[in-house]
C-alpha positions as CSV (number, residue, x, y, z in Angstrom):
1,X,66.5,103.7,102.2
2,X,65.4,106.5,101.5
3,X,63.6,107.7,104.7
4,X,66.9,106.9,106.3
5,X,68.6,109.3,104.1
6,X,66.1,111.8,104.4
7,X,66.0,111.3,108.0
8,X,69.8,111.5,108.4
9,X,69.5,114.9,106.6
10,X,66.9,116.0,108.7
11,X,69.2,115.5,111.6
12,X,72.5,116.8,110.4
13,X,70.2,120.0,109.5
14,X,68.5,119.9,112.9
15,X,71.9,120.3,115.1
16,X,74.1,123.0,114.4
17,X,77.4,119.8,113.0
18,X,80.9,121.6,113.5
19,X,83.1,119.5,111.0
20,X,86.4,118.3,113.7
21,X,89.4,118.5,113.1
22,X,92.0,115.1,112.5
23,X,94.9,116.7,114.6
24,X,92.4,116.9,117.8
25,X,92.4,113.1,118.1
26,X,89.1,112.6,117.1
27,X,87.7,109.3,116.5
28,X,88.1,106.6,113.5
29,X,85.6,107.5,111.2
30,X,84.6,110.5,112.5
31,X,86.1,113.1,110.6
32,X,83.1,112.9,108.5
33,X,81.7,116.1,109.2
34,X,79.3,114.7,111.9
35,X,79.4,114.7,115.8
36,X,79.5,112.2,117.9
37,X,75.4,111.8,118.1
38,X,75.1,112.1,114.1
39,X,77.8,109.5,113.8
40,X,76.6,106.9,116.3
41,X,73.4,107.2,114.2
42,X,74.5,107.1,111.1
43,X,76.2,104.3,111.4
44,X,73.8,102.6,113.1
45,X,70.8,103.3,110.5
46,X,73.5,101.5,107.5
47,X,74.0,98.6,109.7
48,X,70.1,97.9,110.6
49,X,69.8,98.9,106.8
50,X,72.3,95.8,106.0
51,X,70.2,93.5,108.3
52,X,66.6,94.6,107.4
53,X,66.5,96.2,104.5
54,X,64.0,98.9,104.0
55,X,61.5,98.1,104.3
56,X,61.4,96.6,107.6
57,X,61.9,99.7,109.3
58,X,60.8,103.2,109.1
59,X,63.2,106.1,110.3
60,X,62.8,109.6,111.5
61,X,63.9,111.7,114.3
62,X,64.1,112.7,118.2
63,X,65.8,115.7,120.1
64,X,65.6,115.8,123.6
65,X,67.3,119.2,124.0
66,X,70.5,116.9,124.6
67,X,70.0,113.8,123.2
68,X,69.3,113.7,119.9
69,X,69.4,110.8,117.0
70,X,66.9,108.8,114.5
71,X,63.9,107.2,115.4
72,X,63.5,103.2,114.4
73,X,59.9,102.5,113.9
74,X,57.6,99.2,113.1
75,X,54.0,99.1,113.7
76,X,53.4,99.1,117.7
77,X,56.9,100.4,118.5
78,X,59.5,103.2,118.2
79,X,63.4,102.4,119.3
80,X,65.8,105.4,119.1
81,X,69.9,105.3,119.5
82,X,71.8,107.8,121.4
83,X,75.0,109.0,123.2
84,X,74.0,108.8,127.2
85,X,74.4,112.0,128.3
86,X,76.2,110.8,131.4
87,X,77.8,107.7,130.8
88,X,79.5,107.7,126.9
89,X,77.6,104.6,126.4
90,X,75.4,104.4,123.1
91,X,71.7,103.1,124.5
92,X,69.1,101.9,122.8
93,X,65.7,103.2,124.0
94,X,62.2,101.8,122.8
95,X,58.3,101.6,123.6
96,X,55.4,101.0,122.5
97,X,53.8,103.5,119.4
98,X,51.0,104.9,122.1
99,X,53.4,105.8,124.2
100,X,56.5,107.8,122.6
101,X,56.4,111.3,124.0
102,X,57.4,114.6,121.9
103,X,60.5,114.6,122.9
104,X,61.2,111.0,121.8
105,X,60.5,107.2,122.4
106,X,61.6,107.3,126.4
107,X,59.3,104.6,127.6
108,X,61.7,103.9,131.2
109,X,60.9,105.6,134.5
110,X,64.5,107.9,134.3
111,X,67.8,108.4,132.2
112,X,69.2,105.3,133.3
113,X,66.2,102.6,132.4
114,X,67.3,102.2,128.9
115,X,66.6,99.0,126.9
116,X,70.4,97.6,126.2
117,X,73.8,99.8,126.4
118,X,76.7,99.4,124.8
119,X,80.0,100.9,125.4
120,X,81.3,103.9,124.2
121,X,82.6,103.6,120.4
122,X,80.9,99.8,120.2
123,X,78.3,101.1,117.6
124,X,78.3,97.7,116.1
125,X,76.7,96.1,119.3
126,X,74.5,98.9,119.6
127,X,73.2,98.1,116.8
128,X,73.4,94.4,117.2
129,X,70.8,95.0,120.6
130,X,69.0,97.2,118.2
131,X,68.2,94.8,115.8
132,X,67.1,92.7,118.3
133,X,64.7,94.7,119.8
134,X,63.6,95.6,116.3
135,X,63.1,91.7,115.8
136,X,61.4,91.1,118.8
137,X,58.6,93.4,118.5
138,X,57.9,92.0,115.3
139,X,57.5,88.9,116.0
140,X,55.7,90.0,119.5
141,X,53.6,92.9,118.5
142,X,51.8,93.4,121.9
143,X,55.5,92.9,124.0
144,X,56.0,94.8,127.3
145,X,59.7,97.1,127.8
146,X,60.2,94.3,129.9
147,X,59.6,91.4,127.2
148,X,61.4,93.4,125.5
149,X,64.4,94.4,127.3
150,X,64.7,90.6,128.3
151,X,64.7,89.0,125.3
152,X,67.5,92.1,123.6
153,X,69.6,90.5,127.1
154,X,69.1,86.7,126.4
155,X,69.9,87.5,122.6
156,X,73.3,89.8,123.6
157,X,73.9,86.6,126.4
158,X,74.3,84.3,123.5
159,X,76.2,86.1,121.4
């Protein structure tokens, strides 16, 4: 739990977060003083903790100048979740740990090459996809991105 709390505090400190005003019609749960990226990280991180427990995953932060948030690491892999800058979808991204770039765990070939996506404000669906990915690589540490993507898609289709 401490790693999650510490990473969330770092994320908030590294990004200027202006408190939102209820009168501007912000989304439910938004008025915590967090912006959208931090809200996504906070909620998805809490859902991951509830589902897997603190011993399962290590938390950190990433920032690529447009998208930022928490990272979720298990042995051999790192994932992140964020709101996409062009679509407002919540994206789950990830790659093997030895392929993580300085700006985050973007292992795909472009900005649309993600492991999973959920519609805006569907943080529970994004968390479920992330949890599916974390569980899959825990059981298949040598998995490729394509195998992880397929495993997540299969679990999503089964829901």
